[in-house]
N, CA and C of each residue as an Amber inpcrd file, in Angstrom:
protein
   603
  -8.1290000 113.2990000 109.4520000  -6.9260000 114.1170000 109.2940000
  -6.9520000 115.2410000 110.3080000  -5.9160000 115.3260000 111.1760000
  -5.8990000 116.3230000 112.2220000  -5.5180000 117.6860000 111.6600000
  -6.1230000 118.7320000 112.2220000  -5.7520000 120.0900000 111.8920000
  -6.1010000 120.9340000 113.0910000  -5.6570000 122.1790000 113.0650000
  -5.9490000 123.0520000 114.1930000  -6.3120000 124.4240000 113.6950000
  -7.0610000 125.1340000 114.5240000  -7.3980000 126.5140000 114.2230000
  -6.9310000 127.3600000 115.3840000  -6.1440000 128.3890000 115.0960000
  -5.6820000 129.2970000 116.1340000  -6.0030000 130.7170000 115.7300000
  -6.1880000 131.5830000 116.7210000  -6.5010000 132.9640000 116.4120000
  -5.2200000 133.7720000 116.3490000  -4.9120000 134.3360000 115.1890000
  -3.6960000 135.1250000 115.0130000  -3.8860000 136.5050000 115.6100000
  -2.7560000 137.2350000 115.8030000  -2.8500000 138.5790000 116.3630000
  -3.5210000 139.5440000 115.4040000  -3.6840000 139.1430000 114.1380000
  -4.4240000 139.9780000 113.1910000  -5.9120000 139.9830000 113.4980000
  -6.3380000 139.0740000 114.4030000  -7.7530000 138.9780000 114.7260000
  -8.4720000 137.9520000 113.8940000  -7.7730000 137.3320000 112.9300000
  -8.3930000 136.3380000 112.0610000  -8.0140000 134.9450000 112.5310000
  -8.8800000 133.9730000 112.2360000  -8.5940000 132.5910000 112.5930000
  -7.7030000 131.9760000 111.5290000  -6.6610000 131.3110000 111.9820000
  -5.6950000 130.6990000 111.0620000  -5.8920000 129.1890000 111.0530000
  -6.1170000 128.6290000 109.8840000  -6.2360000 127.1790000 109.7540000
  -4.8520000 126.6120000 109.5150000  -4.4470000 125.6560000 110.3330000
  -3.1090000 125.0870000 110.2460000  -3.2120000 123.6150000 109.8980000
  -3.3400000 123.2840000 108.5970000  -3.4990000 121.8850000 108.2000000
  -2.1730000 121.1500000 108.2540000  -2.2080000 119.8180000 108.3410000
  -0.9710000 119.0520000 108.2750000  -0.3860000 119.1530000 106.8850000
   0.9250000 118.8560000 106.7800000   1.5990000 118.9720000 105.4890000
   1.0170000 118.0350000 104.4430000   0.3740000 116.9680000 104.8960000
  -0.1370000 115.9710000 103.9480000  -1.5360000 116.3160000 103.4560000
  -2.0970000 117.4580000 103.8950000  -3.4500000 117.8090000 103.4660000
  -3.4790000 118.0550000 101.9720000  -4.4810000 117.5690000 101.2510000
  -4.5840000 117.8290000  99.8260000  -4.7860000 119.3080000  99.5770000
  -4.1870000 119.8230000  98.4880000  -4.1880000 121.2610000  98.2480000
  -5.5770000 121.8130000  98.0150000  -6.5110000 120.9810000  97.5980000
  -7.8420000 121.4850000  97.3000000  -8.8220000 121.2600000  98.4460000
  -8.3180000 120.7500000  99.5870000  -9.2180000 120.3970000 100.6730000
  -9.8130000 121.6280000 101.3330000 -11.0510000 121.4910000 101.8160000
 -11.6530000 122.5040000 102.6500000 -12.4360000 121.7900000 103.7290000
 -12.6660000 122.4590000 104.8460000 -13.3410000 121.7870000 105.9400000
 -14.0410000 122.7980000 106.8250000 -14.9940000 122.3000000 107.6130000
 -15.7510000 123.1520000 108.5230000 -15.4450000 122.7350000 109.9490000
 -15.1950000 123.7220000 110.8100000 -14.8130000 123.4530000 112.1800000
 -15.6800000 124.2730000 113.1230000 -15.9360000 123.7260000 114.2970000
 -16.5640000 124.4950000 115.3600000 -15.4640000 125.0120000 116.2780000
 -15.4050000 126.3260000 116.4500000 -14.3700000 126.9650000 117.2480000
 -14.9740000 127.4400000 118.5540000 -14.3400000 127.0860000 119.6460000
 -14.7660000 127.5760000 120.9590000 -13.6930000 128.5020000 121.5070000
 -14.0730000 129.7300000 121.8240000 -13.1370000 130.7020000 122.3860000
 -13.4740000 130.9070000 123.8490000 -12.4980000 130.7120000 124.7090000
 -12.6850000 130.8970000 126.1460000 -11.7290000 131.9730000 126.6320000
 -12.2430000 132.9630000 127.3360000 -11.4470000 134.0900000 127.8030000
 -11.2710000 133.9770000 129.3030000 -10.0220000 134.0950000 129.7570000
  -9.7430000 134.0040000 131.1870000  -9.2610000 135.3300000 131.7430000
  -8.5150000 135.2530000 132.8360000  -7.9920000 136.4690000 133.4410000
  -9.0850000 137.2670000 134.1160000  -9.2300000 138.5180000 133.7360000
 -10.2320000 139.3970000 134.3250000 -11.6340000 139.1080000 133.7850000
 -11.7160000 138.3120000 132.7320000 -12.9920000 138.0550000 132.0880000
 -13.2930000 136.5560000 132.1160000 -14.5570000 136.2270000 132.1080000
 -14.9420000 134.8220000 132.0520000 -16.0080000 134.6420000 130.9940000
 -16.1500000 133.4020000 130.5550000 -17.1730000 133.1110000 129.5620000
 -16.5710000 132.4330000 128.3560000 -17.4450000 131.9060000 127.4990000
 -16.9920000 131.2510000 126.2850000 -18.0760000 131.3600000 125.2360000
 -17.6790000 131.1570000 123.9790000 -18.6390000 131.1690000 122.8850000
 -18.1610000 130.2360000 121.7960000 -19.0680000 129.7550000 120.9840000
 -18.7160000 128.8590000 119.8880000 -19.2480000 129.4050000 118.5740000
 -18.5140000 129.1300000 117.5110000 -18.9560000 129.5380000 116.1810000
 -18.4270000 128.5310000 115.1820000 -19.1360000 128.3380000 114.0980000
 -18.7000000 127.4280000 113.0490000 -18.0820000 128.2340000 111.9140000
 -16.8650000 127.8620000 111.5380000 -16.1850000 128.5590000 110.4520000
 -15.7630000 127.5410000 109.4080000 -15.7920000 127.9520000 108.1600000
 -15.3270000 127.1090000 107.0700000 -14.0100000 127.6720000 106.5680000
 -13.0070000 126.7980000 106.4810000 -11.6840000 127.2490000 106.0570000
 -11.2380000 126.4150000 104.8710000 -10.3880000 127.0010000 104.0440000
  -9.8750000 126.3050000 102.8620000  -8.3670000 126.2690000 102.9110000
  -7.7940000 125.1390000 102.5620000  -6.3490000 125.0090000 102.4960000
  -5.8440000 125.7410000 101.2580000  -4.6670000 126.3800000 101.3740000
  -4.0640000 127.0360000 100.2240000  -3.9350000 126.0490000  99.0730000
  -4.1850000 126.5350000  97.8590000  -4.1790000 125.6320000  96.7160000
  -2.8460000 125.6130000  95.9810000  -1.7860000 126.1150000  96.6390000
  -0.4670000 126.0870000  96.0160000  -0.1250000 127.3580000  95.2790000
  -1.0360000 128.3410000  95.2660000  -0.7550000 129.6060000  94.6050000
   0.2350000 130.4410000  95.3930000   0.7080000 131.5300000  94.7680000
   1.6520000 132.4060000  95.4440000   1.3680000 133.8620000  95.0830000
   1.9970000 134.7740000  95.8220000   1.7190000 136.2060000  95.7150000
   2.9770000 136.9690000  95.3420000   2.8550000 137.8830000  94.3810000
   3.9580000 138.7800000  94.0320000   3.3890000 140.1420000  93.6650000
   4.2410000 141.1560000  93.7100000   3.8450000 142.4580000  93.1880000
   4.1230000 143.6090000  94.1250000   3.8170000 144.7950000  93.6270000
   3.9680000 146.0110000  94.4120000   2.9280000 147.0130000  93.9520000
   2.7050000 148.0080000  94.7620000   1.7320000 149.0370000  94.4130000
   1.5650000 150.0260000  95.5420000   0.6300000 150.9340000  95.3760000
   0.3630000 151.9240000  96.4120000  -1.1150000 152.2610000  96.4300000
  -1.5690000 152.7140000  97.6030000  -2.9670000 153.0860000  97.7950000
  -3.0230000 154.3400000  98.6540000  -4.0130000 155.1630000  98.3970000
  -4.2360000 156.3560000  99.2130000  -5.2390000 155.9810000 100.3040000
  -4.8910000 156.2840000 101.5610000  -5.7170000 155.8520000 102.6940000
  -6.3420000 157.0610000 103.3850000  -7.5190000 156.8370000 103.9520000
  -8.2390000 157.9330000 104.6100000  -8.6690000 157.6180000 106.0340000
  -8.6320000 156.3380000 106.4390000  -9.0370000 156.0160000 107.8030000
  -8.0690000 155.0260000 108.4450000  -6.7900000 155.3770000 108.3500000
  -5.7530000 154.5910000 109.0000000  -5.8610000 154.7540000 110.5100000
  -5.3210000 153.7730000 111.2390000  -5.4100000 153.8170000 112.7000000
  -4.2050000 153.1220000 113.3070000  -4.0820000 153.2350000 114.6440000
  -3.0000000 152.5950000 115.3750000  -2.0890000 153.6120000 116.0250000
  -1.0190000 153.1270000 116.6500000  -0.0580000 154.0190000 117.2960000
   0.6970000 154.8540000 116.2680000   0.7800000 154.3570000 115.0230000
   1.4320000 155.0800000 113.9230000   0.4580000 155.1760000 112.7470000
  -0.6310000 155.9130000 112.8910000  -1.6030000 155.9910000 111.7930000
  -1.0340000 156.7820000 110.6210000  -1.3310000 156.3360000 109.4160000
  -0.8880000 157.0800000 108.2350000  -1.5980000 158.4210000 108.1810000
  -0.8920000 159.4270000 107.7090000  -1.4950000 160.7470000 107.5710000
  -2.6780000 160.6780000 106.6080000  -3.7540000 161.4310000 106.8970000
  -4.9390000 161.3950000 106.0280000  -4.6010000 161.7160000 104.5700000
  -5.1780000 160.9550000 103.6630000  -4.9970000 161.1280000 102.2220000
  -3.5490000 160.9260000 101.7890000  -2.7770000 160.2140000 102.5900000
  -1.3920000 159.9170000 102.2180000  -1.3160000 158.5570000 101.5250000
  -0.1530000 158.2850000 100.9870000   0.0540000 157.0650000 100.2070000
   0.7320000 155.9910000 101.0560000   0.2210000 154.7780000 100.9560000
   0.8610000 153.6090000 101.5580000   1.3960000 152.7480000 100.4280000
   2.6880000 152.4720000 100.4670000   3.3180000 151.6750000  99.4180000
   3.6010000 150.2630000  99.9280000   3.3390000 149.2710000  99.0870000
   3.5490000 147.8710000  99.4770000   4.3620000 147.1540000  98.4090000
   5.2090000 146.2520000  98.8790000   5.9550000 145.3430000  97.9960000
   5.9130000 143.9780000  98.6600000   5.3570000 142.9850000  97.9740000
   5.0450000 141.7150000  98.6130000   5.4530000 140.5140000  97.7770000
   5.9570000 139.4980000  98.4530000   6.1110000 138.1710000  97.8620000
   5.7500000 137.1490000  98.9400000   5.1550000 136.0460000  98.5370000
   4.8360000 134.9660000  99.4770000   4.6280000 133.6850000  98.6890000
   5.3050000 132.6330000  99.1190000   5.1790000 131.3250000  98.4850000
   4.8150000 130.2940000  99.5470000   3.9540000 129.3350000  99.2100000
   3.5020000 128.3530000 100.2030000   4.5860000 127.3480000 100.5620000
   4.3670000 126.6840000 101.6740000   5.2850000 125.6340000 102.1100000
   5.1350000 124.4030000 101.2260000   6.1940000 123.6480000 101.1590000
   6.1740000 122.3310000 100.5260000   6.5710000 121.3120000 101.5920000
   6.6140000 120.0530000 101.2010000   6.9930000 119.0100000 102.1560000
   8.4060000 119.2470000 102.6830000   9.2730000 119.8030000 101.8380000
  10.6810000 119.9740000 102.2230000  11.0450000 121.4130000 102.5870000
  10.1500000 122.3500000 102.3760000  10.5170000 123.7590000 102.5560000
   9.3850000 124.5420000 103.1940000   9.7270000 125.4000000 104.1270000
   8.7290000 126.2340000 104.8030000   8.2400000 127.3390000 103.8760000
   7.1060000 127.9080000 104.2110000   6.6060000 129.0570000 103.4540000
   7.6450000 130.1740000 103.4900000   7.7240000 130.9420000 102.4100000
   8.7440000 131.9770000 102.3290000   8.1740000 133.2380000 101.6890000
   8.8640000 134.3500000 101.8730000   8.4330000 135.5880000 101.2670000
   9.0250000 136.7870000 101.9680000   8.7730000 137.9540000 101.3890000
   9.2530000 139.2080000 101.9500000   8.1730000 140.2650000 101.7900000
   8.2360000 141.2590000 102.6440000   7.2940000 142.3740000 102.5530000
   7.9960000 143.6630000 102.9470000   7.6190000 144.7310000 102.2800000
   8.0810000 146.0640000 102.6720000   6.9090000 147.0290000 102.5170000
   6.5820000 147.7030000 103.5830000   5.4810000 148.6620000 103.6050000
   6.0550000 150.0210000 103.9810000   5.6960000 151.0510000 103.2410000
   6.1680000 152.4030000 103.5620000   4.9690000 153.3370000 103.6970000
   4.9890000 154.1770000 104.7350000   3.8980000 155.1200000 104.9580000
   4.4130000 156.3190000 105.7410000   3.6090000 157.3730000 105.7610000
   3.9570000 158.5690000 106.5190000   2.9710000 158.7450000 107.6650000
   3.5110000 159.0250000 108.8480000   2.6990000 159.2440000 110.0290000
   3.2700000 160.4350000 110.7950000   2.4270000 161.4290000 111.0510000
   2.9060000 162.6250000 111.7350000   3.9680000 163.3590000 110.9510000
   3.9040000 163.2450000 109.6270000   4.8770000 163.9070000 108.7710000
   6.1990000 163.1770000 108.6420000   6.3310000 162.0130000 109.2840000
   7.5610000 161.2330000 109.2300000   7.3390000 159.9530000 108.4300000
   8.4070000 159.4850000 107.7890000   8.3270000 158.2780000 106.9800000
   8.7430000 157.0610000 107.7940000   7.9520000 156.0010000 107.6830000
   8.2490000 154.7490000 108.3730000   8.2140000 153.6030000 107.3660000
   8.9890000 152.5730000 107.6730000   8.9810000 151.3630000 106.8520000
   8.7950000 150.1400000 107.7360000   8.0130000 149.2140000 107.2290000
   7.8750000 147.9010000 107.8570000   8.5550000 146.9040000 106.9270000
   9.4820000 146.1270000 107.4770000  10.1920000 145.1440000 106.6690000
  10.0300000 143.7580000 107.2780000   9.8500000 142.7720000 106.4030000
   9.6740000 141.3960000 106.8560000  10.3290000 140.4490000 105.8670000
  10.9470000 139.3980000 106.3850000  11.5560000 138.3790000 105.5190000
  11.2180000 136.9670000 105.9780000  10.2810000 136.8660000 106.9190000
   9.8460000 135.5540000 107.4100000   8.3310000 135.4610000 107.3380000
   7.8240000 134.3930000 106.7370000   6.3880000 134.1500000 106.6400000
   5.9840000 133.1760000 107.7370000   5.0600000 133.5950000 108.6010000
   4.5770000 132.7410000 109.6830000   3.2670000 132.0290000 109.3210000
   2.5200000 132.5760000 108.3650000   1.2610000 131.9580000 107.9650000
   0.8560000 132.4380000 106.5880000   0.2920000 131.5570000 105.7720000
  -0.0460000 131.9100000 104.3910000  -1.2790000 131.1530000 103.9410000
  -2.2140000 131.8710000 103.3870000  -3.3770000 131.2720000 102.7620000
  -3.5920000 131.9080000 101.4060000  -3.4840000 131.1370000 100.3390000
  -3.6210000 131.6520000  98.9750000  -4.6330000 130.8040000  98.2240000
  -5.5910000 131.4550000  97.5990000  -6.5320000 130.7710000  96.7270000
  -6.3970000 131.3860000  95.3420000  -5.6290000 130.7370000  94.4750000
  -5.3790000 131.3080000  93.1570000  -6.6600000 131.3840000  92.3410000
  -7.5730000 130.4170000  92.5240000  -8.8370000 130.4440000  91.7830000
  -9.6760000 131.6500000  92.1940000  -9.6440000 131.9880000  93.4790000
 -10.4020000 133.1300000  93.9680000  -9.6200000 134.4150000  93.9590000
  -8.3420000 134.3220000  93.5320000  -7.4660000 135.4910000  93.4360000
  -7.3590000 136.2390000  94.7610000  -7.1900000 135.4980000  95.8500000
  -7.1050000 136.1150000  97.1650000  -5.9480000 135.5150000  97.9460000
  -5.3270000 136.3440000  98.7830000  -4.2120000 135.8800000  99.6130000
  -4.2360000 136.5830000 100.9610000  -3.8920000 135.8390000 101.9850000
  -3.6840000 136.3940000 103.3200000  -2.3440000 135.8780000 103.8170000
  -1.4850000 136.7990000 104.2380000  -0.1410000 136.4290000 104.6600000
   0.1470000 137.0470000 106.0190000   0.7650000 136.2700000 106.8830000
   1.2120000 136.7760000 108.1690000   2.7360000 136.6910000 108.2090000
   3.3850000 137.8500000 108.3300000   4.8430000 137.9280000 108.3490000
   5.3370000 138.2750000 109.7620000   6.6000000 137.9490000 110.0240000
   7.2990000 138.4380000 111.2080000   8.0790000 139.6710000 110.7740000
   7.8590000 140.8160000 111.4310000   8.3340000 142.0860000 110.8820000
   8.9890000 142.9900000 111.9180000   9.6240000 144.0420000 111.4000000
  10.2010000 145.1080000 112.2260000   9.7880000 146.4520000 111.6460000
   9.7260000 147.4720000 112.5150000   9.3640000 148.8250000 112.1170000
  10.6160000 149.6930000 112.1550000  10.8360000 150.4400000 111.0650000
  12.0290000 151.2780000 110.9270000  11.6410000 152.7490000 110.7630000
  12.5390000 153.6380000 111.2090000  12.3330000 155.0690000 110.9450000
  12.9750000 155.4350000 109.6200000  12.9290000 156.7130000 109.2830000
  13.4300000 157.1690000 107.9780000  14.9490000 157.0340000 107.8420000
  15.6470000 156.8760000 108.9740000  17.1030000 156.7240000 108.9440000
  17.5090000 155.2490000 108.8730000  16.5280000 154.3700000 108.8670000
  16.8320000 152.9500000 108.8030000  17.0950000 152.3230000 110.1520000
  16.8030000 153.0600000 111.2300000  16.9830000 152.5230000 112.5730000
  15.7540000 151.7070000 112.9780000  15.9900000 150.5770000 113.6220000
  14.8850000 149.7340000 114.0700000  14.2190000 150.3840000 115.2780000
  12.9120000 150.6130000 115.1670000  12.1380000 151.1590000 116.2840000
  11.5450000 150.0520000 117.1440000  10.9640000 149.0500000 116.4880000
  10.3510000 147.9180000 117.1880000  10.5400000 146.6690000 116.3300000
  10.8920000 145.5690000 116.9640000  11.0310000 144.3000000 116.2390000
  10.0950000 143.2590000 116.8550000  10.0610000 142.0860000 116.2540000
   9.1970000 141.0240000 116.7490000   7.7250000 141.3060000 116.5510000
   7.3930000 141.9950000 115.4700000   6.0100000 142.3890000 115.1960000
   5.3270000 141.3900000 114.2670000   3.9990000 141.4520000 114.2390000
   3.2150000 140.6480000 113.3080000   2.6180000 141.5580000 112.2480000
   2.9590000 141.2850000 111.0040000   2.4210000 142.0250000 109.8670000
   1.4300000 141.1300000 109.1470000   0.1660000 141.5400000 109.1070000
  -0.8780000 140.7780000 108.4230000  -1.3000000 141.5320000 107.1640000
  -1.2610000 140.8530000 106.0270000  -1.5800000 141.4730000 104.7390000
  -2.6670000 140.6690000 104.0430000  -3.6810000 141.3570000 103.5600000
  -4.7430000 140.7370000 102.7690000  -4.7200000 141.3500000 101.3690000
  -4.8080000 140.5110000 100.3500000  -4.7660000 140.9730000  98.9640000
  -5.8810000 140.3010000  98.1660000  -6.5650000 141.0710000  97.3410000
  -7.4840000 140.5170000  96.3510000  -7.0350000 141.0050000  94.9850000
  -6.7320000 140.0660000  94.1150000  -6.2310000 140.3710000  92.7760000
  -7.4190000 140.5870000  91.8370000  -7.5970000 141.8340000  91.4080000
  -8.6970000 142.1660000  90.5050000  -8.3280000 142.0930000  89.0450000
  -7.1540000 141.5110000  88.7430000  -6.7190000 141.3740000  87.3560000
  -5.7680000 142.4740000  86.9350000  -5.0970000 142.2510000  85.8070000
  -4.1620000 143.2430000  85.2760000  -4.9330000 144.3510000  84.5790000
  -4.4290000 145.5930000  84.6410000  -3.1080000 145.9940000  85.1400000
  -3.0480000 146.3080000  86.6270000  -4.0550000 146.0380000  87.4190000
  -3.9890000 146.2300000  88.8550000  -4.9030000 147.3020000  89.3990000
  -5.6370000 147.9930000  88.5390000  -6.4700000 149.0970000  89.0240000
  -7.6210000 148.6190000  89.9160000  -7.9560000 147.3280000  89.8300000
  -9.0200000 146.7850000  90.6750000  -8.4910000 145.9120000  91.8150000
  -7.1600000 145.8620000  91.9690000  -6.5790000 145.1170000  93.0830000
  -6.8480000 145.8620000  94.3870000  -6.9940000 145.1070000  95.4690000
  -7.1830000 145.7310000  96.7810000  -6.2100000 145.1170000  97.7840000
  -5.8780000 145.9050000  98.8170000  -4.9230000 145.4540000  99.8240000
  -5.2970000 146.0130000 101.1890000  -5.0360000 145.2340000 102.2100000
  -5.2140000 145.6690000 103.5890000  -3.9860000 145.2910000 104.3870000
  -3.4680000 146.2250000 105.1860000  -2.2290000 146.0070000 105.9360000
  -2.4730000 146.2950000 107.4170000  -2.0670000 145.3730000 108.2830000
  -2.1940000 145.5590000 109.7290000  -0.8860000 145.1770000 110.3950000
  -0.4220000 146.0070000 111.3210000   0.8100000 145.7440000 112.0600000
   0.4940000 145.7000000 113.5520000   0.8500000 144.5850000 114.1780000
   0.5630000 144.3790000 115.5930000   1.8380000 144.1660000 116.3980000
   1.8300000 144.6810000 117.6260000   2.8390000 144.3320000 118.6210000
   2.0940000 143.6140000 119.7400000   2.0560000 142.2880000 119.6510000
   1.1930000 141.5420000 120.5570000  -0.2520000 141.9070000 120.2810000
  -0.9570000 142.4070000 121.2990000  -2.3430000 142.8360000 121.1220000
  -2.4920000 144.3140000 120.8720000  -1.3710000 145.0180000 120.6630000
  -1.4050000 146.4690000 120.4360000  -1.3520000 146.7620000 118.9420000
  -2.3220000 147.5150000 118.4500000  -2.3600000 147.8890000 117.0360000
  -1.3840000 149.0340000 116.7760000  -0.3850000 148.7920000 115.9610000
   0.5660000 149.8430000 115.5980000   0.1620000 150.5600000 114.3230000
  -0.4090000 149.8000000 113.3790000  -0.7760000 150.4190000 112.0980000
  -1.8580000 149.6020000 111.4120000  -2.8630000 150.2800000 110.9130000
  -3.8670000 149.6820000 110.0390000  -4.0630000 150.6270000 108.8670000
  -4.0450000 150.0840000 107.6720000  -4.2040000 150.9400000 106.4960000
  -5.6390000 151.4160000 106.3050000  -6.6050000 150.6590000 106.8620000
  -8.0150000 151.0280000 106.6840000  -8.8360000 150.4160000 107.8150000
  -8.8570000 151.0770000 108.9590000  -9.4970000 150.5240000 110.1370000
 -11.0080000 150.7410000 110.0910000 -11.7550000 149.6520000 110.1820000
 -13.2160000 149.7260000 110.0990000 -13.8740000 149.8750000 111.4670000
 -13.0860000 149.7160000 112.5110000 -13.6340000 149.6940000 113.8550000
 -13.6140000 148.2940000 114.4300000 -13.5960000 147.3060000 113.5390000
 -13.5500000 145.9120000 113.9610000 -12.3400000 145.1800000 113.3810000
 -11.7250000 145.7610000 112.3760000 -10.5910000 145.1350000 111.7120000
 -10.1480000 145.9960000 110.5490000  -9.2150000 145.4690000 109.7660000
  -8.6880000 146.2060000 108.6200000  -9.4200000 145.8090000 107.3430000
  -9.9110000 146.8130000 106.6260000 -10.5280000 146.5740000 105.3320000
  -9.5000000 146.6790000 104.2150000  -9.8980000 146.3130000 103.0310000
  -9.0170000 146.4220000 101.8680000  -9.3880000 147.6570000 101.0610000
  -8.3700000 148.3370000 100.5410000  -8.5900000 149.5290000  99.7110000
  -7.9850000 149.2890000  98.3290000  -8.5490000 149.9560000  97.3350000
  -8.0700000 149.7960000  95.9590000  -6.7070000 150.4510000  95.7710000
  -5.8980000 149.7930000  94.9460000  -4.6220000 150.3940000  94.5730000
  -4.8580000 151.6130000  93.6940000  -3.9990000 152.6040000  93.8470000
  -3.9980000 153.7580000  92.9450000  -2.8420000 153.6540000  91.9580000
  -2.0610000 152.6100000  92.0850000  -0.9730000 152.3410000  91.1590000
  -0.3280000 151.0100000  91.5020000   0.3010000 150.3770000  90.4910000
   0.9630000 149.0970000  90.7160000   0.0770000 147.9140000  90.3850000
   0.5500000 146.7250000  90.7440000  -0.1670000 145.4920000  90.4160000
   0.2430000 144.4010000  91.4020000  -0.7350000 143.8260000  92.0830000
  -0.5100000 142.7000000  92.9820000  -1.1240000 141.4710000  92.3520000
  -0.3330000 140.4080000  92.2010000  -0.7970000 139.2480000  91.4540000
  -0.8210000 138.0050000  92.3230000  -1.9820000 137.3640000  92.3680000
  -2.1160000 136.0530000  93.0070000  -2.0770000 135.0190000  91.8850000
  -1.0120000 134.2390000  91.8540000  -0.7680000 133.2920000  90.7510000
  -1.4430000 131.9490000  91.0480000
């Protein structure tokens, strides 16, 4: 059964199985990354990926962030609000969902809005979801600042009522980091919600 692995702008490897892949399938692949242009060289690594098991993501909540980063970093100790839905593709229908992220940067309020899902991985048994949306960034007046962005969201469902749920949000413009809710230096980590509930069904 053919499948492919591509590196998304979130920095994570995306497994793209065929539509006929069984929902419980998992597989191990050797990935070779070759860099051109000003740089040369290649490296290989073995990664294990799992196909989404048909689960979906819903919910909203907020988290207080302390190490946000990017061109629009959230103000220290400020609140990031998220509202998310994502459903997997079927044989007849593409993956679908919406996302809205609100945060303050430099004392100004910004919103990220998305209504197209470009990639989705949900493991309902493990209560985890990773979603890649096509998004736009808006100012407080509702004017579009930048469009054609990649919004990558990671969620771990810690159960109801949501106090143990965690979320990580990253916004990219190509290879430029516009926003990370919790930048570790190598990628975006997940932080606990301070309110709300995100559910991986």
